[in-house]
Each structure stands twice: as structure tokens, then as C-alpha cells.
C-alpha positions as CSV (number, residue, x, y, z in Angstrom):
1,M,132.5,183.8,78.5
2,R,131.4,186.1,75.6
3,K,134.0,188.2,73.9
4,S,133.1,192.0,73.5
5,E,132.5,193.1,70.0
6,V,135.7,195.1,69.9
7,R,137.8,192.0,70.7
8,K,136.0,189.9,68.1
9,W,136.7,192.4,65.3
10,P,140.4,191.7,64.7
11,E,139.7,187.9,64.6
12,M,137.1,188.2,61.9
13,D,138.0,187.8,58.3
14,R,136.9,190.2,55.6
15,Q,133.6,188.4,54.7
16,Q,132.6,188.2,58.4
17,K,133.3,191.9,58.9
18,I,131.1,192.8,55.9
19,Q,128.3,190.5,57.2
20,Y,128.6,192.0,60.7
21,L,128.3,195.5,59.3
22,K,125.3,194.5,57.2
23,D,123.6,192.9,60.2
24,Y,124.0,195.7,62.6
25,Y,124.4,198.9,60.7
26,L,122.7,198.6,57.2
27,L,119.1,199.2,58.3
28,P,119.9,202.2,60.5
29,A,122.1,203.7,57.9
30,V,119.5,203.4,55.1
31,G,116.9,204.9,57.6
32,V,119.2,207.9,58.3
33,I,119.9,208.4,54.6
34,L,116.1,208.3,53.8
35,L,115.4,210.7,56.6
36,I,118.0,213.2,55.4
37,A,116.7,212.9,51.8
38,V,113.1,213.7,52.9
39,A,114.3,216.5,55.1
40,V,116.3,218.0,52.2
41,S,113.4,217.6,49.8
42,L,111.0,219.4,52.2
43,I,113.4,222.2,52.9
44,W,114.0,222.6,49.1
45,H,110.3,222.8,48.2
46,V,109.4,225.2,51.1
47,A,112.4,227.5,51.0
48,R,113.1,227.8,47.3
49,P,112.1,231.1,45.6
50,R,108.8,231.1,43.9
51,T,108.5,232.0,40.2
52,E,106.1,234.7,39.1
53,N,104.6,234.3,35.6
54,L,104.5,237.9,34.2
55,L,102.9,236.9,31.0
56,Y,101.1,233.9,29.7
57,A,100.2,234.2,26.1
58,A,98.4,231.8,23.9
59,V,98.8,231.7,20.2
60,I,95.6,230.4,18.6
61,D,95.5,228.5,15.3
62,E,99.2,229.0,14.6
63,S,102.3,227.1,15.3
64,L,105.7,228.6,15.9
65,D,108.9,226.9,15.3
66,E,111.4,226.7,18.2
67,K,113.5,229.7,17.0
68,K,110.6,232.0,16.6
69,L,109.1,230.9,19.9
70,A,112.4,231.5,21.7
71,Q,112.8,234.9,20.1
72,V,109.3,236.1,21.0
73,T,109.8,234.8,24.5
74,A,113.1,236.6,24.8
75,D,111.7,239.9,23.4
76,M,108.8,239.8,25.7
77,S,111.0,238.9,28.7
78,N,113.2,242.0,27.9
79,L,110.2,244.2,27.5
80,L,108.6,243.1,30.8
81,G,111.9,242.8,32.7
82,A,111.6,239.1,33.3
83,D,114.9,237.5,34.5
84,G,113.9,233.9,33.5
85,K,114.3,232.5,37.0
86,R,111.9,234.3,39.3
87,K,110.0,236.2,36.8
88,T,109.1,234.3,33.7
89,V,107.2,234.8,30.4
90,Q,105.4,231.8,28.9
91,I,104.0,231.6,25.4
92,D,102.0,228.6,24.4
93,D,101.2,227.8,20.7
94,L,99.2,224.6,21.2
95,F,95.7,226.2,21.0
96,M,93.6,225.4,18.0
97,S,90.0,226.8,17.6
98,K,89.0,224.3,14.9
99,M,89.0,221.0,16.8
100,E,89.3,217.8,15.0
101,P,86.3,215.5,15.3
102,W,88.2,212.7,16.9
103,I,89.3,214.8,20.0
104,N,87.2,213.9,23.1
105,F,85.4,216.8,24.7
106,R,86.1,215.4,28.2
107,F,89.8,215.5,27.5
108,I,89.5,219.2,26.3
109,F,87.6,220.1,29.4
110,T,90.1,218.4,31.8
111,V,93.1,220.0,30.0
112,S,91.5,223.4,30.1
113,R,90.5,223.1,33.8
114,S,93.9,222.0,34.8
115,M,95.5,225.2,33.3
116,W,93.5,227.5,35.5
């Protein structure tokens, strides 16, 4: 006669119990954890508040150090009433009008199209 699983449990040593748990509960537990992670991720991406970019400024042919860039961003944020979380100000100083000859036109076109 077969013993029920409840009656077998006290007779098992530690290694057998671990193997039993792996055999019967590992796959469902991993599946439930993955399902919860996907659900939380979807809820987070759908329900989180969206950010609104109040100002996007491009500095052309000039490079700002981090302190100046942070100061200008903070000043413009205060002026426009941006809180930095839902309403933001972005200043980009990576634009150069005089392109180097080694830069590929296709790369420039791809980068500029992805920014729109």
C-alpha cells in the first residue's frame, strides 16, 4: 500500500525533503514569481505618471560643463515651474554645426530621426 505524502514527510531526511520540494514545487513557484513580475511591470508602465517636457533646448557649437548645465537647467526649471518629476526641462549641448569628415551621414540621419 502507498503511504500518503503527509505520512512520508516525517520519515524523510533533509536531503530527501529538499529534493521533494524541488520536484513538486520549484516549477510552479518560478512560474508564479515570473507571472507576478510581469504583472507588476505592466502595471508600473501603464499606471505611472507621464512626464511632460516643458523645454528642450539645444546648445549648438558649445559645450557646457556639468555645473553650468545643472545651473542653467535649474534656472529654466524655476522660470517655467518644472518640478523635475512630472514636468521637466532638458538642455542638450551635444549639437555641432561643423561636422567632422569622419562622421557618417547615415548615423547623423538616424540620430536626428530618433530624436523627433
